[in-house]
N, C-alpha and C positions, 0 to 999 in steps of 0.2 A: 225348141225349134223343130226337132225331129218328131216329137210327140204330136205337135200340131199338124204336121204333114201327114203322119200316119192316121190321125183321127179323121182328117179331111178325106184321105183315100178310103178309109173304112166306110164312111157315111155315103160317099158318092158312088161306091161300087156295089152297094147292097142290091140295088135293082138289077144291075148287070148280072150278078151271080144268080139272082132269082130267074132272070130270063134264060140264062145258060142251062138251068135245070129243067126247062120245059120239055126238051126232047126226051130225057130219061124218064121224066114223070109220065109223059104220054105213053111211052113204050111200056113202062111198068103197069100202068093202069089197064092197058089193052091186054097185056099178058095175064095179069091177075084175073081180069074179067073173063077171059077166054077159058083158062084152066079151072077157075072157080065155077063157071057155068057148066063146063064139061063134067066136073065132079058132081055137082048137084044134079045135072041131067042124068048122069049114070046112076045115082041113087034113086031117081024117080023113074028110070026105065028107058030114057032116050038121051044118050050123051051128045049126039050130034046136034039136036035142037038146043040143048042146054049150052053147048059151046057157041052157037050162033047168038043166042040171047045174051050170054055172058060177054061175048065180043062186043055186042052193041052197047051194053051197059058200061063196059070198060072204056070204049071209045068216047061215049058221052061224058063219062067222068074225067077222062084225060083232057078233052076239049074244054070242059068247064074250068078245070084247074089252069089250063093255058090262058083262058080269058081273064081269070082272076089275077094271074101273075102279070099279065100285060096291064091290067087296070091298076095294080099296085105300083108298077113301074111308072106309068103315066102320072099317077098322083105324086110320086116322089119327084119326078122331073118338074112338075108344076110347082111344088114346094121349093125346090132348089132355085128355080127361075125367079120365083117371087122374092126369095131371100136375097138373091143377087141384085135384083132391081132395087130393093129397099136399101141394101148396102151402097149401091151406086148413088142413089138419091141422097143418102146421108152424107156420103163423101163429097158430093157436089154442093150440098148445103154448107158443109164445113169449109169447103174451098171458097165459096162466096163470102162467108163471114170473114175468113182470113184476108181476102182481097179488100174488103171494106175497111178493115182495121189497118 
């Protein structure tokens, strides 16, 4: 009984944890992009322009990952909703059969 509950909890909350990580992923992508761009810009002779370019790439990468996480979460919600609908239809069908007998 407890194993079934823990499995259900684990599967239903995967998307929630994925969404909770969006903020830290976005912040890390921007930070890594900024400092990476600054470092590369310093090697090429202009750290300020490199930091701007790195910031832009980091921001773009962070937002792309955010949209991917949201899309994964939406797909998971659709699968769960479809599964619940199928289970409710099956239980309704079995209830009808039991009523006829």
